[in-house]
Every structure is written in C-alpha cells, then in structure tokens.
C-alpha positions in Angstrom: 13.3 18.1 12.4 10.7 17.9 9.6 7.2 18.7 10.6 4.6 16.3 9.3 0.8 16.3 9.7 -1.6 13.4 9.4 -5.1 14.1 8.0 -7.3 11.3 9.2 -5.4 9.8 12.1 -8.0 7.8 13.9 -8.2 4.8 11.5 -5.9 1.8 11.2 -3.6 3.4 8.7 -3.5 6.6 10.7 -2.6 4.8 13.9 0.1 2.9 12.0 1.6 6.1 10.7 1.7 7.4 14.3 3.3 4.2 15.5 6.0 4.2 12.8 6.7 8.0 13.0 7.1 7.8 16.8 10.4 6.1 16.2 11.6 8.4 13.4 14.5 10.5 14.6 14.1 13.2 12.0 10.4 13.8 12.1 8.1 15.7 14.4 4.3 15.0 14.1 2.9 18.5 14.3 -0.7 17.5 14.2 -3.4 15.0 13.4 -7.1 15.3 12.4 -10.2 13.3 13.1 -13.7 14.6 12.6 -15.3 12.2 15.0 -12.6 12.3 17.7 -11.7 16.0 17.7 -10.6 17.1 21.1 -9.5 13.6 22.3 -5.9 12.7 22.6 -4.2 10.0 20.5 -3.6 8.0 23.7 -7.3 8.0 24.5 -8.0 6.2 21.2 -4.8 4.2 21.0 -3.3 3.5 24.5 -0.3 1.8 23.0 0.8 5.1 21.4 2.1 6.5 24.7 4.5 8.8 22.9 1.6 11.1 21.9 0.2 11.9 25.4 -0.2 15.6 24.6 -1.2 15.3 20.9 -5.0 15.8 20.4 -7.1 15.3 17.3 -8.4 18.4 15.6 -11.0 19.1 13.0 -9.8 19.1 9.4 -9.7 22.8 8.5 -7.5 23.1 5.4 -6.6 26.7 5.8 -5.7 26.2 9.5 -3.5 23.1 9.1 -1.7 24.1 6.0 0.8 26.2 7.9 1.5 23.6 10.5 3.7 21.3 8.6 6.0 20.7 5.6 4.7 17.3 4.6 1.2 15.9 4.8 -0.1 12.4 4.9 -3.8 12.1 3.9 -5.4 8.9 5.3 -8.9 9.9 4.4 -11.7 7.8 2.8 -11.7 7.7 -1.0 -13.5 10.7 -2.4 -12.7 12.8 0.6 -9.0 13.1 -0.1 -9.5 14.8 -3.5 -10.1 18.4 -2.3 -7.7 18.2 0.7 -4.9 16.9 -1.4 -5.5 19.5 -4.2 -5.6 22.4 -1.7 -2.4 21.3 0.1 -0.5 20.6 -3.1 -1.4 24.1 -4.4 -0.1 25.6 -1.2 3.3 24.2 -2.1 3.1 21.3 0.4 4.4 17.8 -0.2 1.5 15.3 0.1 1.5 11.5 0.4 -2.1 10.3 -0.2 -3.1 6.9 1.2 -6.5 6.9 -0.5 -7.2 5.8 -4.1 -8.0 9.3 -5.3 -4.7 9.9 -7.1 -3.7 6.4 -8.1 -5.5 6.0 -11.4 -4.0 8.2 -14.1 -7.2 8.5 -16.1 -9.9 10.6 -14.3 -12.7 8.8 -16.3 -11.3 5.4 -15.3 -11.4 6.6 -11.7 -15.0 7.6 -12.0 -15.9 4.3 -13.6 -14.6 2.3 -10.7 -15.2 4.6 -7.7 -18.5 6.1 -8.9 -17.6 9.7 -8.2 -16.1 12.2 -10.6 -12.5 13.4 -10.1 -12.8 17.1 -9.6 -9.1 17.9 -9.9 -7.7 16.2 -13.1 -4.8 18.7 -13.4 -3.6 17.8 -10.0 -4.1 14.1 -10.7 -1.6 14.5 -13.6 1.0 15.6 -11.1 0.8 12.5 -8.9 3.5 9.8 -8.9 2.5 6.2 -8.1 4.4 5.4 -4.9 5.8 1.9 -5.4 9.5 2.5 -4.6 10.7 -0.7 -6.3 9.2 0.6 -9.6 9.3 4.4 -9.4 12.0 5.3 -6.9 13.6 8.1 -9.0 10.2 9.6 -9.9 9.3 9.6 -6.2 12.5 11.3 -5.3 11.5 14.3 -7.4 7.8 14.3 -6.5 5.6 16.5 -4.3 2.4 14.4 -4.7 2.6 10.6 -4.1 -0.3 8.3 -4.6 0.5 5.6 -2.1 -0.4 2.2 -3.6 -3.3 0.0 -2.4 -2.5 -3.0 -0.3 -3.6 -5.7 -2.8 -1.8 -4.0 -5.7 1.4 -3.8 -3.6 1.5 -7.6 -3.0 0.5 -8.4 -6.6 2.8 -6.0 -8.4 5.9 -6.9 -6.4 5.2 -10.6 -7.2 4.7 -10.0 -10.9 7.0 -7.2 -12.0 10.2 -9.2 -12.5 8.4 -11.9 -14.5 6.8 -9.4 -16.7 9.9 -7.2 -17.1 11.9 -10.3 -18.3 9.0 -11.5 -20.5 8.7 -14.9 -18.7 4.9 -15.1 -18.7 1.9 -14.6 -20.9 0.2 -11.5 -19.6 -3.1 -12.5 -21.2 -3.8 -15.2 -18.6 -2.8 -13.9 -15.1 -4.8 -15.1 -12.2 -4.4 -13.2 -8.8 -5.8 -14.9 -5.8 -5.5 -12.8 -2.6 -6.5 -13.1 1.0 -6.5 -10.2 3.4 -7.0 -9.6 7.1 -10.1 -7.7 8.3 -8.2 -4.5 9.0 -8.2 -4.0 5.3 -11.8 -3.0 5.5 -11.0 -0.1 7.8 -11.8 0.9 11.4 -15.5 1.2 11.3 -18.8 -0.3 12.5 -19.9 -2.7 9.8 -21.8 -5.9 10.2 -19.9 -7.6 7.4 -16.6 -7.3 9.4 -18.1 -7.8 12.9 -16.3 -10.5 14.9 -19.2 -13.0 14.8 -19.5 -12.6 11.0 -15.8 -13.1 10.3 -14.6 -15.5 13.0 -14.2 -19.0 11.8 -15.2 -18.0 8.3 -13.4 -17.6 5.0 -15.0 -16.1 1.9 -14.4 -14.3 -1.4 -15.9 -10.9 -1.9 -16.1 -8.2 -4.6 -15.6 -11.0 -7.1 -14.7 -9.4 -10.5 -15.5 -5.9 -9.2 -12.8 -5.0 -6.6 -11.6 -1.4 -7.0 -7.9 -2.4 -6.8 -8.2 -4.3 -10.1 -7.7 -1.2 -12.4 -4.7 -0.2 -10.3 -3.0 -3.5 -10.9 -3.9 -3.5 -14.6 -2.7 0.1 -15.0 0.7 -0.6 -13.7 1.2 -3.9 -15.6 0.0 -2.2 -18.8 2.4 0.6 -18.3 5.2 -1.9 -17.9 4.3 -3.9 -21.0 3.3 -1.0 -23.2 0.0 -2.7 -24.0 -3.3 -3.4 -22.2 -3.1 -6.1 -19.5 -6.3 -7.5 -18.0 -6.1 -9.8 -15.0 -8.4 -12.1 -13.1 -8.3 -10.8 -9.5 -10.3 -12.3 -6.6 -9.9 -11.0 -3.0 -10.8 -13.1 0.0 -11.4 -12.1 3.7 -9.3 -14.0 6.2 -10.4 -14.2 9.9 -7.2 -12.5 11.1 -6.4 -8.9 12.0 -3.8 -8.1 9.4 -1.7 -9.4 6.5 -2.2 -10.3 2.8 -1.2 -13.5 1.2 -1.3 -13.3 -2.6 -0.9 -16.3 -5.0 -0.4 -15.5 -8.7 -0.6 -18.0 -11.6 0.6 -17.3 -15.1 1.6 -19.5 -18.0 5.3 -19.4 -18.9 6.2 -18.5 -22.5 9.2 -20.9 -22.5 10.7 -23.7 -20.5 12.1 -22.5 -17.2 13.2 -24.3 -14.0 12.4 -22.8 -10.6 16.0 -22.1 -10.0 16.4 -19.9 -13.1 13.4 -17.8 -12.2 14.6 -17.5 -8.6 17.9 -16.0 -9.8 16.0 -13.5 -11.9 13.9 -12.4 -8.9 17.0 -12.3 -6.6 18.8 -10.1 -9.1 15.8 -7.9 -9.5 15.4 -7.3 -5.8 19.1 -7.6 -4.7 19.3 -3.9 -3.6 15.7 -3.6 -2.3 15.7 -3.3 1.5 12.2 -4.6 2.1 11.7 -7.4 -0.5 12.9 -10.9 0.5 13.0 -13.7 -2.0 12.7 -16.9 0.1 14.9 -20.0 -0.3 13.6 -22.7 -2.7 10.9 -24.7 -1.1 10.0 -22.0 1.4 6.8 -20.0 0.9 5.5 -16.8 2.6 3.5 -16.7 5.8 1.7 -13.5 6.8 2.8 -14.2 10.4 6.4 -13.6 9.4 5.8 -10.1 8.0 3.2 -8.9 10.5 4.1 -5.4 11.7 7.0 -5.0 9.2 7.5 -3.2 5.9 8.7 -6.4 4.3 7.3 -8.3 1.3 8.3 -12.0 1.2 8.2 -13.8 -2.1 8.1 -17.5 -2.8 8.4 -19.1 -6.3 7.5 -22.4 -7.9 7.4 -23.6 -11.5 4.7 -26.2 -12.0 6.5 -28.1 -14.8 3.4 -30.3 -15.4 1.3 -27.3 -16.5 4.3 -25.0 -17.4 2.9 -22.4 -15.0 4.8 -19.9 -12.8 3.3 -19.7 -9.3 4.4 -16.6 -7.3 3.3 -16.1 -3.7 3.8 -12.9 -1.7 3.0 -11.9 1.9 2.8 -8.3 3.2 1.3 -6.6 6.2 -1.6 -4.7 4.6 -1.3 -1.8 7.1 2.5 -1.4 6.8 4.0 -2.3 3.4 0.4 -2.2 2.1 -0.2 1.3 3.5 1.6 3.3 6.2 5.0 1.7 6.1 5.2 2.3 2.4 4.1 5.9 2.9 6.9 6.5 5.3 9.3 4.8 2.9 8.2 7.2 0.3 8.6 10.1 2.7 12.2 9.0 3.4 13.0 8.9 -0.3 11.5 12.4 -1.0 13.3 14.0 1.9 16.6 12.3 1.1 16.7 10.3 4.3 18.0 6.7 4.6 15.1 4.8 3.0 14.9 2.4 5.9 14.8 5.0 8.6 12.2 4.1 11.3 11.3 1.0 9.3 14.3 -1.3 9.6 13.7 -1.8 13.3 10.1 -2.9 12.8 10.3 -6.6 14.0 7.5 -9.0 13.2 4.8 -9.1 15.8 4.7 -12.3 17.8 
C-alpha cells in the first residue's frame, strides 16, 4: 500500500480527495491536515465519508508530516502552498499541488496575476503541468505536479485538438464558462451565500480571472507563439460543474463531421474524454461526480466558426479526480483506478 497524505483536507477539494481515495485499493490515507478543524475527525466534518471514522485532522507541521507518507496532495489556498510544496519536494517526496502556486512557469507572471511573489523559483522549474491528455509522459517521470485549474481543464480539453491540427485562428478565441458555486471554495463569503446565488446568474472577474494566464500559457506552448484569449467566467446557482463554450474562426472550410473525426481520433485512447454524437451537447448533470469531460462540436457554417462545448465536474476532473489520475500515472497504476467506478450523481 502506498501511503498518501492530504495537506488541507477540510475544503471541497480535500473532501473529494478523501472520497475518491476511500475506494482506491492500493492507497492508504496516512493523514490529513486542517488548521481550523485540528482534532476533529473527518466524519465530524463530512458524515458521508464513513470510511474515515478514526482519521482526525492535525495541524500542518511540515517536519512532523514529512515522514508519514510517500506522496502528498496539497490542497491549500494559493500562496500558502509555496513553502509546503518546496519543503516536501526537497525532502524527496512526490507532491501533487492543487493550488495555482506551481502552474505558471514564469515566476514574474505568477506575481503579476496572484499579487504575491514566488519565493521558490528553482522548485517552480521542476513542476510539470498535470493535464494527462497533454503531458502524460512528463507526468510519469515527475515528482512535482501542478494540478490544472478547473476552468483551464475544460477549456484546454476543448481546444487542444483544434489547435494541434491548425483548424482555427488562435487570435480570436472566445471562452465563455459557467461554474457551480463550489468553485469558490468552502468558506463563509457573502458573495457565494445561498440567498445571493440562488435564482441568480452573473459574470464575474471579467477580463481579470486568474485562470486566464494558465490557459494562455498552455495554448502558447502548443502553438509556439503567444496566444491571448477572451475568457469570461460566470457563476451558476448550482453546487458543482463547469460548462464551457468556446468560439473560434476556422481557417478553412470544414464540416462538423470532419472535425468530429479529428476529435474522436485525438481522444480515442483517453479514458475520461467523451466526444458526444453529432447533435448532442454536454450537460453538467451527466458528469457530476465523475472524472469525465464531455465534448460537443458544431461548425456554424454561416459564420465559419467552430463551436466547442465541454462539461466537467469542477471538483473531480477539474481538481481532485485529475489529481488522483496523475497519482495513478506517477505510481504506475492503472490510470482509471478508483476513478472508473465514479458514476454520475443523480
């Protein structure tokens, strides 16, 4: 059994990690931290996680926890992960970081968007961006994984085949995304309180969302030149799920069927990406609780525009499920282990 440890296990991503790992036959959760809930058991915070009756939250003391596990998940707020990840990595541990602290390759770029300096640029250079469909072989050899953000996961999986096959003009990509409220984290905040969100629907962080540079970084690396996108996130009055609609002008004349074939070929061996039949489009209800990304495609022949729609669960494929997928790859396990039995929630 591989011993794993979760730093920051009282939030939504932490609880999802616990839920998924509870069914993993080759993993033992050796510990979990929470500053606010130290001393409480996991079941006290999350009664549905009955597997962890005897597992209690503990304070995050780096020197104490380092010897308790072989692989660490860090599900801490942005900025707080930096030092913990660096310490564990230097102790020879494998780390999968679910914050944004090690996603952007340029430390100055990180500071520009997150408004805090990156104190560990040498460790940053060692990180691998954890999108398996793009970097599987790099992930396999890595000890530090920067787990992708939820919005970038939905957007990149929708755009990568079109860009790789040079189907679209990368100078005019529009990304319109809608997320459930759990994307804001498990915290007391008036902006995401029930009465503020229920029966409402709004855009937020227009032109300023911190996932924008992450999307642009990965698209630029793929094309070999700078790609800038128009990205606007919206808040849906639902618990979980992200529906992303992308628009990009085609550089030639293509029918929907031809592009569908390109996408099906691109994702033919991917266990968690499903290209839907023609005329069918993703629904967040159909991926809720799963590690799947559903993709629907349409060519608007009138405007010669490719429309790509993706749906993911922001807490699973957009966070904890993808982290476990990365763990499986690193450890040489079947990639779908503990993830292929995650049925969509009713």
